[in-house]
C-alpha positions in Angstrom: 92.8 112.1 138.7 89.4 110.4 138.1 85.9 111.4 137.3 83.1 110.1 139.5 79.8 109.8 137.6 76.7 111.4 138.9 75.1 109.6 141.8 71.8 109.0 140.0 70.9 108.5 136.4 70.1 111.8 134.7 71.6 113.8 137.5 73.5 117.0 136.7 75.7 116.8 139.7 78.6 114.7 141.0 82.2 114.9 142.1 85.7 115.2 140.5 88.6 113.6 142.2 91.9 115.5 142.0 94.3 113.5 144.1 93.0 113.6 147.6 90.5 116.4 146.8 86.9 115.7 146.0 85.3 118.6 144.2 81.6 119.0 143.8 80.4 119.8 140.3 77.2 120.6 138.5 76.6 120.6 134.8 73.6 121.3 132.5 72.0 118.5 130.5 70.3 120.6 127.8 70.9 119.6 124.2 73.9 121.6 122.9 74.7 122.9 119.5 78.2 124.0 120.4 81.1 121.9 121.8 82.6 124.8 123.8 81.7 124.6 127.5 81.0 127.6 129.6 82.8 127.1 132.9 81.4 129.1 135.9 83.7 130.1 138.7 81.9 131.1 141.9 82.5 134.0 144.3 84.4 133.9 147.6 81.3 132.7 149.6 79.6 130.8 146.8 79.5 127.3 145.4 78.5 125.5 142.2 74.9 125.5 143.2 74.9 129.2 143.7 75.0 129.7 139.9 71.5 128.3 139.4 69.0 129.2 137.9 71.2 131.6 135.9 73.3 128.7 134.6 70.3 127.0 133.0 69.3 130.2 131.3 72.8 130.7 130.0 73.1 127.2 128.7 69.8 127.4 126.9 70.5 130.9 125.4 74.0 130.1 124.3 73.3 126.6 123.1 76.3 125.0 124.8 77.0 123.1 128.0 77.6 124.9 131.3 79.8 123.4 134.0 80.4 124.7 137.5 82.4 123.3 140.4 82.8 124.2 144.1 86.4 124.8 145.0 87.9 123.1 148.1 86.3 124.4 151.3 83.0 125.3 149.5 79.7 123.5 148.9 80.0 119.8 149.2 83.7 119.7 148.2 86.6 118.5 150.4 87.7 120.9 153.1 90.4 123.5 152.3 93.6 123.8 154.3 93.1 126.8 156.7 94.2 129.5 157.1 94.2 130.2 153.4 97.3 132.0 152.0 96.8 135.5 150.8 97.7 134.0 147.4 94.9 131.5 147.4 93.4 132.9 144.2 96.6 132.4 142.3 96.7 128.8 143.5 93.2 128.2 142.4 94.0 129.5 138.9 97.0 127.1 138.7 94.6 124.3 139.6 92.0 125.1 136.9 93.7 123.1 134.1 93.6 120.0 136.2 89.9 120.6 136.9 89.3 120.9 133.1 91.2 117.7 132.6 89.2 115.8 135.2 85.9 117.1 133.7 86.9 116.2 130.2 86.6 119.8 129.0 88.6 120.4 125.8 87.4 123.9 124.9 85.9 126.5 127.1 85.0 130.1 127.9 85.1 131.2 131.6 82.6 133.2 133.5 83.7 134.2 136.9 82.2 136.3 139.7 84.3 138.2 142.3 87.0 135.7 143.5 86.0 133.5 140.6 86.6 136.4 138.2 90.1 136.9 139.5 90.8 133.2 139.0 89.4 133.4 135.5 91.6 136.3 134.6 94.8 134.7 136.0 94.1 131.4 134.3 93.5 133.1 131.0 96.7 135.2 131.4 98.7 132.0 132.0 98.0 130.9 128.5 95.8 127.8 129.0 95.1 126.9 125.4 91.6 125.6 126.1 90.3 129.0 127.2 88.8 131.0 124.3 87.7 134.0 126.3 86.3 135.1 129.7 83.6 137.2 131.4 84.8 138.8 134.6 82.0 140.0 136.9 83.3 142.2 139.8 86.9 140.9 139.7 89.6 141.7 142.4 93.1 142.5 141.2 94.4 144.8 143.9 93.3 145.6 147.5 91.1 148.7 148.1 90.0 150.1 151.5 86.4 149.6 150.2 87.0 145.9 149.7 88.3 145.4 153.3 85.4 147.4 154.7 83.0 145.2 152.8 84.6 142.1 154.3 84.4 143.5 157.8 80.7 144.2 157.2 80.2 140.6 156.1 82.0 139.4 159.3 79.5 141.4 161.4 76.6 140.0 159.4 77.9 136.5 159.8 78.4 136.8 163.5 75.3 138.8 164.5 73.0 138.7 161.5 71.4 136.0 159.3 74.4 135.6 156.8 75.5 132.4 158.5 72.0 130.8 158.1 71.8 131.8 154.5 75.2 130.5 153.6 74.6 127.2 155.4 72.2 126.3 152.6 75.2 126.1 150.2 78.0 124.7 152.4 78.6 121.6 154.4 81.1 123.5 156.6 79.7 127.0 156.6 82.2 128.3 159.2 85.2 127.0 157.3 83.9 128.5 154.0 83.3 131.9 155.6 86.4 132.1 157.8 88.7 130.8 155.1 87.5 133.7 152.9 87.3 136.5 155.6 90.6 135.6 157.3 92.5 135.6 154.0 91.1 139.0 153.1 91.7 140.5 156.5 95.2 139.1 156.9 97.6 141.9 157.9 99.8 141.1 154.8 96.8 141.4 152.5 97.4 145.1 151.7 100.4 144.2 149.5 98.5 141.7 147.4 98.4 142.9 143.7 98.0 140.6 140.6 98.0 143.3 138.0 101.5 142.4 136.7 100.3 138.8 136.2 97.6 140.0 133.7 100.0 141.5 131.2 100.0 138.4 129.1 96.2 138.5 128.5 95.3 138.0 124.9 91.9 136.3 124.8 88.8 138.5 124.6 87.4 139.7 127.9 84.0 141.0 129.0 84.2 143.1 132.2 81.1 143.7 134.2 80.8 145.7 137.4 78.1 147.5 139.3 78.8 151.1 140.3 77.3 150.4 143.7 79.6 147.4 144.4 80.5 147.5 148.0 83.6 145.3 147.5 85.4 147.3 144.7 85.5 150.4 142.5 86.0 150.9 138.8 89.7 150.7 139.6 89.4 146.9 139.4 87.9 146.5 135.9 90.0 149.5 134.6 93.2 147.7 135.7 92.2 144.6 133.9 91.1 146.5 130.8 94.6 148.1 130.6 96.1 144.6 130.3 94.0 143.2 127.5 93.9 144.2 123.8 90.4 142.7 123.2 88.2 144.0 126.0 84.6 145.2 126.5 83.6 147.0 129.7 80.2 147.5 131.2 80.0 149.7 134.4 76.4 149.5 135.5 75.1 152.5 137.5 72.2 150.9 139.4 73.8 147.5 140.2 76.1 146.3 143.0 78.3 143.3 143.5 76.3 140.5 141.7 74.8 141.8 138.5 73.9 138.2 137.4 71.6 138.0 140.3 70.2 141.5 140.3 69.7 141.7 136.6 70.0 138.2 135.2 68.4 139.0 131.8 70.6 142.1 131.2 73.7 140.2 132.2 72.8 137.3 130.1 72.3 139.6 127.1 75.7 141.2 127.6 77.4 137.8 127.7 75.7 136.4 124.6 76.4 139.6 122.6 80.0 139.3 123.7 80.2 135.6 122.6 78.7 136.5 119.2 80.8 139.6 118.6 84.1 137.8 119.2 82.9 134.4 117.6 83.8 132.6 120.8 81.2 129.8 120.4 
């Protein structure tokens, strides 16, 4: 498990090597006043690059470094083995401590979106001691009909609309990134997927954010997580949908910073 330095002096991007996997990363280079690192976990069709420019604003406001990486099959990272298991999010949560090791991160708070929020919740519940807390934006913990309908709409947009073109800007293998995600969610066995029991051991503070107009999940998702955590703050935002950090970056940033301060996470 080795760390490959950035390709050019002063660059904020590079690669982590975890065995045979090469994972793209991006980190901020702003001067930091806190040693705790904010680790960003991207959505099911996202990548490390997709967190910018929000990541720079978060680093500057929080006064601490921000680190994001692209999971296998996304961005410029190594390909993923396809088809993905319906338990691919659980496997990614199990891998997260190795990513932290490779990146030299000793203390962190997680901010995850969609699939990344589920990974953050599972990793925190597993008791990884470096995780001080987590912000979960639009997490998935159980399958809803609304979720599957949203995935089917995305398939149509990918095949007949401009979604493939837009995603190609983030991914070396856009078809692998998309099909790995959509096929896993539309697997006939997916309906039985449910990670609520795995969250019963959550003890770190959690901030839960979801838009009321989210087309991939209802309040059932964040309410299920909230029931598992003794230190939780919930924001259900009436005018926003699946990506509050993109639709209202200033408001989302303010909620995250207030949460950090309130729970003395940094």
